[in-house]
Every structure is written in C-alpha cells, then in structure tokens.
N, C-alpha and C positions, 0 to 999 in steps of 0.2 A: 572505382569503387570495388572492394573485395567481394568476391562471390561468396555467398553465405554458406555454401557447401564446403569451400576452402577453409573458412573460418571455423565451421563446425568441426572439420577433420583435425584442424590444428589444435583447437581447444581439447578435443577428446584424446588426441594423441598426448598432449601434456598430462592430462589426468591419468591415462593408462600408464605412462612412463613412470609417473610419481608412485602410483599404486604398486607397479612391479618392483620399483626400487625399494620402496618400504617393506614389501614382503620379503625380498632377499635379505634386507638388513635385519629384520626380526628373525628369520631363520638362522642367520649366522651369529646372533647375539647369545648372551648367557642367560636369557630369561627362562623362567620356569616352563616346564613342558606344556602345561595347559594353556598358557598365554601364547606360546608359539603355535600350538595347533589352532586355537580360536582365531588369531591374527592371520594365519596363513589361509584358512578356509574363507574367512571374510574377505581378504584381499583377492583370492581367486574368483569369488563370486562377483565382487565389484567389477573386476576386469571383464568377466563374462557379460555383466549387465550393460557395461559401456559398449562392448562389441555388438550385443544383441539390439541395442537401442540406437545404434549409430549406423545408418545406411552406408556412409563411405567406408567405415571400418569392416562392416559386414561384407561388402563387395570385395574389398581388397583381400580379405582372408578366405574368400571362396565360400561364403555362407556356411560356416562351421556349426552345424546343428548341435553336436555334443556340447559345444561351448555355451550355446544358447540355453541349454538345459540346466547348466550349472548356475545360470543367472537366476533361476526360479527361487533359490534358496536364500537370496541376499538378505531379506528382512529377518529371517530366522537366525542367520549367521551373525548379523549385527547384534541381535538380542543376546546370542551366546557370548559374543565378545564383551558386551557390557557385564553380563553375569560374571564372567571369569575375572575381569580386571577390577570391577568395583564391588562385587559381592563375595569375591574370593571362592567362587564355585569351581568345581572340577568339570572337565569335558567327560560327560557320561551319556549313555543312550538316552537318558531322560532329558538332559539339557540340549541335546542334538535333535531330539524328536520334532520340535516345531519346524526346523529347517528341512527335515526329511518329509514332513507333511507337505510343506510348500513345494518341495521338489517333485514329489510324486503326483500331487494334484496338477502341477504345471504340465508334466508330461501327459497326464491323462486328458488334460484340456484340448490336446491337439488331436485326440482320436474319438471325440464324442460329437453328437449332432449339435448344431448351432444353439438351440434353446438351452441345452444342458452346458455348453461351453460358456454362454453368456452368464448363466447363474453361477458357474464355477469361478469365472473371472471375478464377479462381485464378492463371492465368499473369500477367495484368496487374497484380494486386495483389502477387504475388511479385516482379515486376520492379520495381514502385514501391518496395517495401521494400528491395530491394537497392540502388536508386539513393540512397535516404535514408541507408542505412548507409554507402555509399561517400562521400556528401557529408560525413557525419560524420567519416569517416576522413581526408578531405582537409583538413577544418578543424582536426582534432586534430594530424594529422601535421606541419603547418606551424607549429604553435604556437611551438615553441622557436626556429625560424629566422626568424619573422616580425620585421622591424625596425621596422615601423610600429606604434607603441603603440596608436593609436586602433583599428587593424584587429585587434590582438590582443584588445582588449576585445570588439570586435564578434565575433570568433571565439567567445569564450566564451559570448556571448548566443546565437548560432546553435546552437552545440553543445549548450548546455543546455536550449534551448527548441524551436527549429524542427526539428532533426534527431530529437529525442526524440518531439516531437508526431507527426511523420510516421510514425515507426516505431510509435508507439502506435496511430495510426489504422489502419494496416495490420494490426497484431496484433489489435485489437478486431474488425475485419471478419472475420478468420479464425476468432477464437474464437466469435463469434456464429454463423458458418456451421457450426461443428462442434457447438456446444452448443444452439443456438437459445434461449438464455437472454436474455430481453428486457432484463435489467439491464445487459448490455454495451452496448446501444444508447444509453445515456445519455451515453456518451463519444464518440459519433460527432459529426461537425461539425454535423449537422442537428438535434441535440437540445441541450438547455440546457447540459449539462455540457461537451460538446465545443465548443459555441459560445462558452462562457465562456473555455475555454482558448485558443481561437483569438483571441478579443478581447484577452486578455492579451498574447498573442504579437504581434498586430498593433500594439498600443499600444506595445510595447517597440521594435519595428522602426521605427515612425513616429517615435519620439524621435530615432532615429539618421539616418533618411533624409529627414525634412522639411528639415533644414539639414545636408546631407551634407558631411563633411570631405573636401576634395580629397586630402589625404594618405592617407585610407583608400581611396578609390575612384579616384583619378586615377592618371595614368601617372607612373612613377618620373622624378624630375628631380633634378639636382645643383644645390646651392645654392652661391652665391658666399660666399666667406670674409668674415665681418664685420670691422669695424675691429679692430686688434690691441689686445688687453688681456692681462692676465696669464693669465686663464682660457682666452682664445682662443689665446694662444701655446702653452699646455699642450696644447690640442686639436691644433693644428698639429704639435707634437712627437710626439703620439700617432700621427697619421696618417703621419708620416714613419717611425716605428718599425714601424707596421703594414705599410707598403709594403715596407720592407726585409725584415721577417720573411717576408712572402708571396713576395717576390722570391727569397728563399733556399730556397723550396719548402715552406713550412709548409702550403700547400694540398694537398700530396701525402699528409698524414697521414690514415690511415684513421679514419673517425668523428670528424673534426674538428668541434668545436662552438664557437659563439660564446662560451660560458662558458669553455672551455679556452683559447681565444685571448685572452680578457680577462685571465685569470689570468697568462698568459705575459707580457702587456703590463704587468701590474700596475695595471689600471684597472678601475672598476666595470663590470659587464656592461651596465647600462642606459645608461652613458655611451658605451660602444663601439657599441651598437646605434644610438644617436642620431647618432653620427658617420658610421657607414657608410650610414645612411639619408639623413641631412640633407646631408652634405658630399660624399658619393660617389655618391648617387643610386640606391642599391640598396634594393628593397622587402623582400628576404628575404636571409638569410645564404647560402643555397644559390646564389643568383644571383651573389652577390659572389665566392664560392669558384669557381663555374663559369667565371667571367670569366677567371681565370688558367688554368684547365683548357682552355678553348677556344683561348686563345692558344697554348698548348703543342701542342694538337692541330693548329692551323693550320700550325705550324712542321714537325711530323712529316708531315703529309700533303703538304706541299710538298717534302719532302725525297726526291730520287730514290733514295736508299739504302733508303728504306722503302716503296718503291713496291709491293712485294708483301706488306706487312704489312697484314692486313685491318683495315677500319674498326673492327670489333668489338674486336679485339686492342688497338688504340690506346685505344678508349674505356675498356676494362677497366683497362688499364695506368695511365690518368690518373685513376682513382678512381670512374668511373661504374659503378653497380651493374648496369645493363643498357643495351642499345643504344638503346632508346626514348627515355629522358631525354636521352641524349647527342645524338641526332638533333634533338630538339626544341630543346635549348639551343644547338646549333650553328647551326640554321637561324635562330633568333631573333637570334643575334649577327651572322650574316653574310648572311642572306637566301638561302643556299644549303644544300643538303644536303652532308654530308661528302664523299660521292662526287663531287658536281659540283664542289666546291671543289678536290678533288684533281686532277680532270680538267683544270680550267682552270689551276691552278697549274703542273702539269707539261706541259700542252698536248699530251698524247699519248692519242689514242683507244685505244691498246693496253692502257692501264691498266684499262679496263673489266673485263677478265677477272681482273686481279689483285685488284680490289676485290671 
C-alpha cells in the first residue's frame, strides 16, 4: 500500500508542474498585458500556496518563508484574475488592493500575540471567502450577456471548479477551527484530498491557458465583413435591422436581453451573439447596449438646457441601475468622467455646482 506522504507529494508535484507550465505559456503568449500580469501573479501565488500547505514540498525546498508569504494573497489574486478576464478590468492599484491587504495581514499575523493572531486568521479567511463568492457572482452574472463563446465555456469551468474550490477551502478551515475534527483536514490543499482537487483544477485550467484563445482573453476588436455570399448578405441585413431597431430606442427597454432582441429580429440567439461580437467588436451584450446609452448621455450632458440635471438623474433615466456602472462605462468610452465631459462640452466652470 502506498504511503500517504508519497501520494501527497506526487499529487502536489503534478499540480505544481501544471501551474508552472501554464504560467510560462501565458507569459510567452500574445495575450494583452493585463491578462499576462493577472495570470502570472495568480500562478505564482498558487505555487506558493501549494508549497506552504504541503509538508513534503516545504521540507524539500528548505522551508522557504518568502515563498510562504506569497501564498497569503492567493484569494485576492484569483479575484483579480476574474476581474481582468471576465469584466475586462485593468490591473490597477485599486484592483490589486485586496491581494495586498491579504499579503500584509498574513505577514503581520506571524508577529502578533496568539489572541490577535486567531482573530486575524478569522478575518483574513472570511475576507478570502467573500472574494471567492464575489468572483463567482461576477462570472455567473455575465453569463447571459457574454458574446464570446469560448469565454462562456471558460466561465462555466471557473464557476464550477475554481470558485467552489476556493469556498470549500475556506469552509473547511472554519469547520476544522470549530470542531477540531481531523477528518476535515483531508480536504485542505496540503493533504491528499485537497491536493487532488487542486490538481484536477490546474489540469483543467492548463488545457485552456497553454494555448489561450485571443478571442477569450484579448481585447475586443471589430472584424471586416468577408466576401459577399448569401449567408453573409443575410448577416449584413440582420445588422442593418439591428442598427435600425437600436436607433429607434430599443436600448431604452428595461431588462433588455440578447434573447429578446434575437426574437424581435427573428434570428437565432447564437447567431446574433456571433454578429455583435465578431462584426461589431463587443465582448458582452451590456457593452453593446451601453454604447447607445453613452452616446445619448453625451448629447444630454452637452445640452445647456440640461445643465442643472444631475449626472445621476441622467444615468438612471438612460437605464443604468446605479451611478458607478455609468461612470465606469462613460470613462471607458470617452476617457473622461461624465462631470468632466459636461464641463468641457459646455466650457463653463459654473457647471461644477450644478453637477
């Protein structure tokens, strides 16, 4: 019968090798800079986490404490990776902040008295669990609107494996802390059960990341129309009807979905997804609809007659659920905040008080 320590070392070695190979593949790929940074940081943290939690690897590498510290940020870096890939965020000080909080608090945890250390452990793990849950919400929330078929499949993989695994690890830690039942420890990363789950996860991710599809991870881009054929002529007609329908204000409908729009156009939903993504260059349906809303917002913000209408009122009137998404979408489209756009458009410093 195989020794459990040997099995554990073998399983963790496979997971570590897959993670390292995946990281090198991403670094050498042609993916956009933010994806490379987020994927590399996440991979390094996963490697550190496996080494930190696996006694055989820890001993073989001579108890590398700097590596252990890198493991503290794993939940924050997973959250960052999800933001960059599925919400098209940039790697900024703000998006990296949760990982830095976990890293600093993890280091501090080793230099404080036991009561404070215990409280800090609970706070850090609760925060990690919330980040994992929020990552899962982000992945699931954009499922219907995602126009990139490969990324939709990738969403399913991460939602079904990575997010659940992260929540499981946090839950196991809490349960063991409360019950002190050693059976729960078999599911942590450092033991055979948890290591096996992590190996399966890294194998699945490696299959997608070693030869990453630019349509999944790359920046949105518009494709030129191919030579005219009957099918392509039908696509062009569909795009013309879509443009006319949106120009007439279909984007104003509350709760508009790509399924409802496809039904109105009389085309299959998967075909409309492909057209909006491939021919118009949008990576998700919300981005497509927001384009019309932003154009309408620009006109209203530049209208002297609406100088005293608040930015929030305009955002809500155009179908945005809150001011935050409107501000982000407007800045992504124009490079300016709505307030700055209005000020420049009207060239009047007196508008500051009106906004």
